[in-house]
C-alpha positions in Angstrom: -14.5 -31.2 -5.6 -17.4 -29.7 -6.8 -16.3 -25.8 -6.9 -17.7 -22.9 -5.7 -20.0 -19.9 -7.3 -21.4 -17.3 -5.5 -23.7 -14.4 -7.7 -22.7 -11.1 -7.7 -24.1 -7.6 -8.5 -22.5 -8.0 -12.2 -23.2 -11.9 -12.9 -22.7 -15.3 -11.7 -18.6 -16.4 -10.9 -17.0 -20.0 -10.3 -13.9 -20.1 -8.2 -12.0 -22.6 -7.1 -10.8 -24.4 -4.2 -7.8 -24.8 -2.9 -6.9 -27.4 -0.3 -3.9 -26.3 2.5 -1.7 -27.8 5.0 -0.7 -31.7 6.0 -4.3 -33.5 6.2 -6.4 -35.3 3.3 -8.4 -33.1 0.4 -11.2 -32.7 3.6 -10.6 -29.7 6.0 -12.5 -31.5 8.4 -10.2 -33.7 9.4 -8.6 -30.8 11.1 -5.1 -31.5 9.9 -5.9 -28.9 6.9 -7.7 -26.2 5.8 -9.7 -25.2 2.5 -9.9 -21.3 0.9 -12.0 -20.5 -2.5 -10.6 -18.1 -5.1 -12.3 -16.0 -6.9 -9.8 -14.0 -8.9 -10.0 -11.6 -11.7 -13.6 -10.6 -11.3 -14.2 -7.0 -13.0 -15.9 -4.6 -11.2 -15.6 -1.3 -13.6 -15.8 -1.6 -17.3 -12.3 -1.8 -19.5 -10.6 1.9 -18.9 -10.1 2.3 -22.3 -10.8 4.9 -25.2 -13.8 7.2 -23.9 -13.1 5.9 -20.7 -9.4 6.1 -19.8 -9.5 9.9 -18.5 -12.8 9.0 -16.9 -14.3 8.3 -13.3 -14.7 4.3 -13.4 -17.8 3.1 -14.7 -19.3 -0.1 -13.1 -19.1 -3.3 -15.1 -22.0 -4.8 -16.7 -23.8 -7.7 -16.6 -22.6 -10.5 -18.1 -24.5 -13.8 -18.9 -23.9 -16.9 -17.7 -21.2 -18.3 -15.0 -18.0 -16.1 -15.7 -14.7 -18.6 -14.6 -12.3 -16.3 -11.8 -9.9 -19.3 -11.9 -7.3 -16.9 -13.3 -5.7 -13.5 -12.5 -6.9 -11.3 -14.4 -5.1 -7.9 -16.0 -2.8 -5.8 -14.4 -2.3 -1.9 -14.8 0.7 -2.8 -14.5 2.8 -3.0 -17.5 6.5 -4.9 -17.5 8.7 -5.0 -14.0 9.7 -1.8 -13.0 11.7 -3.1 -10.6 10.6 -0.7 -7.9 9.8 -3.8 -4.8 10.7 -6.5 -3.5 7.8 -8.0 -3.7 6.8 -10.4 -6.8 4.1 -8.6 -8.3 3.3 -9.8 -12.1 1.9 -8.0 -14.7 -1.2 -9.8 -16.3 -1.8 -8.5 -20.1 -5.2 -7.4 -21.4 -7.6 -4.4 -21.5 -9.8 -5.3 -18.5 -7.7 -4.6 -15.5 -9.6 -3.1 -13.1 -10.6 -6.0 -10.9 -10.9 -7.6 -7.1 -9.9 -10.8 -5.9 -11.3 -12.6 -3.5 -10.4 -15.2 -0.8 -12.8 -16.9 1.3 -13.1 -19.6 3.2 -16.7 -20.1 3.1 -18.6 -18.6 0.6 -22.4 -18.2 1.5 -23.8 -15.3 2.9 -24.5 -16.6 6.5 -20.8 -16.8 7.2 -20.6 -13.1 8.0 -16.8 -13.2 8.4 -14.6 -9.8 9.2 -13.3 -8.8 5.6 -9.4 -7.3 5.1 -9.1 -5.1 1.6 -5.6 -4.6 0.9 -4.5 -2.2 -1.6 -0.9 -2.8 -3.0 1.9 -0.7 -3.3 4.8 0.1 -6.2 5.2 4.5 -5.8 1.9 4.4 -7.1 3.8 3.6 -10.6 3.7 0.1 -10.0 2.6 -3.0 -8.4 0.3 -5.6 -8.6 -2.8 -7.5 -6.9 -1.7 -10.8 -8.9 1.6 -11.2 -6.2 1.6 -14.6 -4.6 2.3 -12.8 -1.7 -1.2 -11.4 -1.3 -2.7 -14.7 -1.4 -5.5 -14.5 1.1 -5.4 -18.4 2.1 -3.9 -17.3 5.8 -6.3 -15.2 6.9 -8.7 -17.5 5.4 -7.6 -19.9 7.4 -7.8 -17.4 10.7 -11.6 -16.5 10.1 -11.0 -13.8 7.8 -12.3 -12.9 3.9 -9.6 -11.2 2.2 -10.1 -8.8 -1.1 -7.5 -7.7 -3.3 -7.8 -5.1 -5.9 -6.3 -3.1 -8.8 -6.4 0.5 -9.8 -4.7 2.7 -12.6 -1.4 2.9 -11.8 1.0 6.6 -12.6 -0.5 9.1 -15.3 -3.6 6.7 -16.4 -4.1 7.1 -12.6 -3.1 10.1 -11.7 -2.3 12.7 -13.9 -3.9 16.1 -14.0 -6.3 16.4 -17.5 -6.9 20.0 -18.1 -10.5 19.5 -19.8 -13.4 20.5 -17.4 -15.9 17.3 -16.1 -18.6 17.9 -19.2 -15.9 16.5 -21.7 -15.9 13.1 -20.0 -13.1 13.8 -17.7 -12.3 13.0 -13.8 -9.2 13.9 -12.2 -8.0 11.5 -8.9 -9.0 8.4 -11.4 -7.3 5.9 -9.1 -9.1 7.2 -6.0 -12.1 7.0 -7.7 -11.0 3.1 -8.7 -10.8 2.5 -5.0 -14.0 4.0 -3.9 -16.0 2.2 -6.5 -14.0 -1.2 -6.0 -15.0 -0.9 -2.3 -18.5 0.1 -2.7 -17.9 -3.2 -5.2 -17.6 -4.9 -1.8 -20.2 -3.4 0.1 -22.8 -4.3 -2.5 -21.6 -8.2 -2.5 -18.9 -9.5 0.2 -21.8 -10.9 2.0 -22.4 -13.6 -0.7 -18.9 -14.6 0.0 -19.1 -15.1 3.2 -17.7 -11.5 4.3 -19.9 -8.9 7.1 -20.2 -5.8 5.2 -19.6 -3.9 8.3 -16.6 -5.0 9.4 -14.5 -4.3 6.7 -10.9 -3.1 7.2 -8.6 -1.4 5.1 -5.2 -2.5 4.7 -2.0 -1.7 2.6 1.7 -1.1 2.7 3.9 1.6 1.1 2.2 3.2 -1.4 -0.8 1.1 -0.6 -0.2 2.5 3.0 -0.9 5.9 1.7 -3.8 4.8 -0.1 -5.5 3.4 2.7 -4.8 6.4 5.2 -6.1 9.0 2.4 -9.1 7.3 2.0 -9.6 7.4 5.7 -9.1 11.2 5.8 -11.8 11.4 2.9 -15.6 12.0 3.6 -16.7 10.0 1.2 -15.3 7.1 2.0 -16.4 6.8 5.5 -19.2 4.6 5.0 -17.0 2.2 3.2 -14.9 0.5 6.1 -14.6 -0.1 9.9 -10.9 0.2 10.2 -7.3 0.8 8.6 -4.2 -0.8 9.0 -1.5 1.2 7.1 2.3 -0.6 6.8 4.8 1.5 5.5 2.8 4.2 4.4 4.2 6.8 1.9 1.8 9.5 2.8 2.5 11.7 -0.3 0.0 14.4 -1.5 0.1 16.0 -4.7 -0.5 19.9 -4.8 -3.4 21.1 -7.8 -0.4 23.5 -9.2 2.9 20.8 -8.6 0.6 18.2 -10.8 -0.5 20.5 -13.6 3.1 21.3 -13.8 3.8 17.8 -14.1 0.9 17.3 -16.6 2.3 20.2 -18.6 5.7 19.0 -18.6 4.8 15.2 -19.6 2.6 17.3 -22.9 5.9 19.3 -23.6 8.1 16.5 -24.4 5.1 14.6 -26.6 5.1 17.2 -28.1 1.1 17.5 -27.5 -1.3 19.5 -25.5 -2.0 18.4 -21.6 -5.9 17.6 -22.7 -7.9 14.6 -23.0 -7.5 15.1 -26.9 -3.7 15.8 -27.1 -2.9 13.1 -23.7 -5.5 10.7 -25.4 -3.8 10.3 -28.5 -0.4 9.2 -26.9 -0.3 5.4 -26.7 0.0 3.7 -22.9 3.2 2.5 -23.7 4.1 5.9 -24.9 3.1 7.5 -21.7 4.6 5.3 -19.1 8.1 6.1 -21.0 7.6 10.0 -20.7 6.1 9.8 -17.1 9.4 8.9 -15.3 10.7 11.8 -17.6 8.5 14.3 -16.3 8.9 13.6 -12.9 12.5 13.7 -13.3 14.5 16.8 -11.7 18.1 18.4 -12.2 20.8 15.9 -11.8 23.2 15.5 -8.8 24.2 13.2 -5.9 22.0 14.9 -3.9 18.8 15.0 -6.5 17.5 11.5 -5.6 17.2 11.8 -1.6 15.8 15.5 -2.2 13.1 14.2 -4.4 12.2 11.9 -2.0 12.1 13.7 1.6 11.3 17.1 -0.4 8.8 16.5 -3.3 7.4 13.2 -2.5 5.7 11.1 -5.6 4.8 12.8 -8.9 2.1 10.6 -9.5 0.2 10.4 -6.0 -3.1 11.6 -5.0 -3.9 15.5 -5.9 -5.4 17.7 -3.2 -8.0 18.7 -5.6 -10.3 20.5 -2.9 -13.3 18.5 -4.2 -12.8 15.1 -3.8 -9.5 15.6 -1.7 -9.4 18.4 0.4 -7.2 17.2 3.0 -3.8 15.5 3.9 -4.0 12.6 5.9 -3.1 14.7 8.9 -5.2 17.4 7.7 -8.0 15.2 8.0 -7.2 14.4 11.4 -7.0 17.7 12.4 -10.9 18.1 10.9 -11.9 15.1 12.7 -12.5 13.4 9.7 -12.4 9.6 10.2 -11.9 10.0 13.7 -14.3 7.4 14.5 -12.2 4.9 12.4 -9.4 2.9 14.7 -6.0 2.7 13.0 -2.9 0.2 13.7 0.2 2.7 11.9 3.9 1.6 11.7 7.1 0.9 9.4 10.3 -1.2 9.4 13.2 0.4 11.3 15.1 1.2 7.5 12.5 1.3 4.9 15.2 3.0 2.4 18.5 3.7 4.4 20.6 1.4 2.2 20.9 3.9 -0.6 22.3 3.3 -4.1 26.0 1.9 -3.7 27.0 4.3 -6.1 25.1 7.2 -4.2 26.8 6.2 -1.2 30.6 5.9 -2.3 29.8 9.7 -3.7 28.4 10.7 -0.1 31.7 9.1 1.7 33.8 12.4 1.5 30.6 14.6 2.3 30.4 15.9 6.3 27.2 14.4 7.4 26.2 18.0 9.0 26.5 19.5 5.5 24.6 17.3 3.7 21.9 17.0 6.1 21.1 20.8 6.1 21.3 20.6 1.9 18.7 18.3 2.5 16.8 20.8 4.6 17.0 19.1 8.5 15.3 22.6 10.1 16.0 21.6 13.7 19.3 20.5 15.5 21.9 18.8 13.4 23.7 17.7 16.8 20.1 16.3 18.6 19.6 14.3 14.9 22.8 12.8 14.7 22.9 12.1 18.6 19.4 10.5 18.2 20.9 8.2 15.2 24.1 7.0 16.8 23.8 3.6 17.0 22.3 2.7 13.7 22.7 -0.7 12.6 25.0 -1.3 9.2 27.5 2.0 10.5 26.9 5.5 10.9 28.7 7.0 8.0 26.8 9.8 6.3 25.3 7.8 3.4 23.5 5.0 6.3 22.8 8.7 8.1 20.9 10.3 4.6 19.4 6.9 4.7 17.7 7.1 8.0 17.5 10.6 7.2 15.0 9.6 3.9 13.4 6.7 6.4 12.3 8.9 9.0 11.4 12.1 6.5 9.1 9.9 4.4 7.7 7.3 7.1 8.4 7.3 10.3 8.3 11.0 11.3 4.9 11.3 9.2 3.5 8.1 11.2 4.4 9.8 14.4 3.0 12.9 13.2 -0.5 11.4 12.3 -0.9 9.7 15.2 -0.2 12.7 17.5 -3.0 14.5 15.4 -5.2 11.6 16.4 -5.4 12.0 20.1 -8.5 12.3 21.3 -10.5 10.2 18.7 -10.3 6.4 18.0 -7.2 4.3 18.9 -4.2 4.8 17.0 -1.6 1.9 17.7 1.8 2.2 16.6 4.2 -0.4 15.8 8.0 -1.1 14.7 9.3 -3.9 12.5 12.4 -4.2 13.6 14.0 -7.8 12.6 17.0 -7.3 10.2 17.1 -9.5 7.5 20.4 -12.0 7.1 20.5 -11.1 3.9 20.0 -7.1 3.9 21.3 -7.0 7.3 18.5 -4.4 8.2 15.0 -4.5 8.5 14.1 -2.4 4.8 11.2 -1.5 2.7 8.6 -4.4 2.2 10.6 -6.6 5.1 7.5 -6.8 6.9 4.5 -8.2 4.5 5.7 -11.8 4.3 4.9 -11.9 7.7 1.7 -10.0 7.4 0.4 -12.2 5.1 1.6 -15.5 6.7 3.4 -16.0 3.2 7.2 -17.6 4.5 6.6 -20.7 1.8 6.1 -18.1 -0.8 2.6 -17.9 -0.9 0.4 -19.6 -3.6 1.5 -21.3 -5.7 4.4 -22.1 -3.3 7.0 -22.1 -5.9 6.0 -18.9 -7.3 7.1 -16.3 -4.4 10.1 -18.5 -3.1 13.1 -17.1 -4.6 11.8 -13.4 -3.8 11.4 -14.5 -0.1 14.8 -16.6 0.2 16.6 -13.0 -1.3 14.7 -10.8 1.1 14.6 -12.8 4.2 17.3 -15.7 4.0 16.4 -19.7 3.6 15.0 -19.8 7.5 12.8 -16.8 8.1 11.1 -16.7 11.7 7.5 -18.3 11.9 7.1 -16.9 15.4 7.2 -13.6 13.8 4.7 -14.1 10.9 2.2 -15.9 14.5 2.6 -12.5 15.7 2.2 -9.9 12.6 0.1 -11.5 11.1 -2.0 -12.7 13.9 -2.3 -8.9 15.4 -4.0 -8.1 12.1 -6.2 -11.0 12.1 -7.2 -9.9 15.6 -7.5 -6.4 14.4 -10.0 -7.5 11.3 -12.0 -9.8 13.8 -12.4 -6.8 16.4 -10.8 -3.5 15.7 -8.4 -4.0 18.6 -4.9 -5.0 19.2 -3.5 -6.1 22.6 -0.8 -3.4 23.3 -1.5 0.2 24.2 -3.1 3.1 22.0 -1.2 6.0 21.4 -2.4 8.4 23.6 0.1 11.5 24.6 2.8 13.5 22.9 6.6 12.6 24.0 6.5 9.3 24.0 5.0 6.8 21.8 4.4 2.9 23.2 4.5 0.4 20.4 4.8 -3.2 19.7 8.3 -4.1 18.2 8.2 -6.8 15.9 11.4 -8.5 16.5 12.9 -11.5 18.3 11.6 -11.3 21.2 8.6 -9.9 20.5 8.5 -6.8 23.0 6.9 -3.3 23.4 8.8 -0.3 23.0 8.2 2.9 25.2 9.3 5.4 22.9 9.6 3.9 19.9 9.7 6.8 17.5 12.5 8.6 20.0 15.1 9.1 16.7 12.5 11.4 14.9 11.6 13.7 16.9 14.1 16.2 16.1 12.2 16.4 12.8 9.2 17.4 14.5 7.9 20.3 16.0 10.6 22.7 14.4 
């Protein structure tokens, strides 16, 4: 089989055809299908040396044909253990890459495009996950692009030098923007339609696509957004400066490009967790999630990023783009076992007040009396984290988008037989329809079974993945959009599939207080 080749703005690339399904090695049989993968295509120069703290620079052209058949180097180094998703680290310095998966790499195909931004708390994550392989979307007529971006301090840490010194802040956001510009300039050659680009992401990736939705500079680069379990963490300029200063003090240097640039990346990765860590205590872990959010995240600098997703919705930025937005029911509801034991004898009301619940404790407890897995203090505080970090901000954003382009809400409520709850990351294999573990099939299968059990329901993948295909293709889904505060009709991904006429009722005591 002749391997596919495409000419990009950087030069010519050669990918690889893969065959899926039960048919022979000819998808024309109707029983199988082909997907072309182009992996590790650099969209920017390696962010090292003088470019370490600079805005991403377009990659230089190369001569000849570049092999794009293996994953490119990743910004992630090592296994951070932050998610349930298998996300390999690949060594190397040219870490700013895109992967493209397409069923038809010809300009005439003009297929819809889905651009995936991975999660990982902005500290970890990798586009090289077998779960993120786009072949199922290709089967259904959608081109998929996944991208890498600088993580942790390298991507989000504040550096005190002026722009004239070759320093740019919010570097990871600038990486996203340049990667999306690459998509606009090149995706037609891979069979995609640059006028139909849907941004999608999960967890920090969901936060990333909502950040882009609210940015004037990004509006021409996409047509719609699907945000799964979005962590809407935005760091103030003051907090960003404090964290960088703390990291510099730990390293015995100055928070400037020369000072921080003298540190190996491995040393920065070691110190960034210490710099973000506050006082210790049984509620500190939860309080950091609920109140402070992530220490390394998009920075509200008043220049590139001028508002939170909600503030941007209030001003109408992104108001012309349709949005699908949702969470799993129990994102972070499973607290670490040791912490859960410490909380056994703490009254729930006292703990909720200590964590900053401003409304009625009675109303909040009453709205969560039937929690799966019990209703003790640890379970209730776990739901409080889920509601504060994910579910309440999602509902709040939907309310602030009333009167703009449609916003559709969903709940992912199916409970894993392994985890007994609908936990963070549980929905990702259903979104990508990779219940066999992705490609290659063996690579992600152990993680599938440890998260979903041995026989996850294909019908649920058909529903969620099918809705994602529909949204990427038409900009619409089949359930009613969010239209008025007070009740939130949402698609409920469970068996059987249903519509929930008040999907986020339990978080209302956290809003408008």
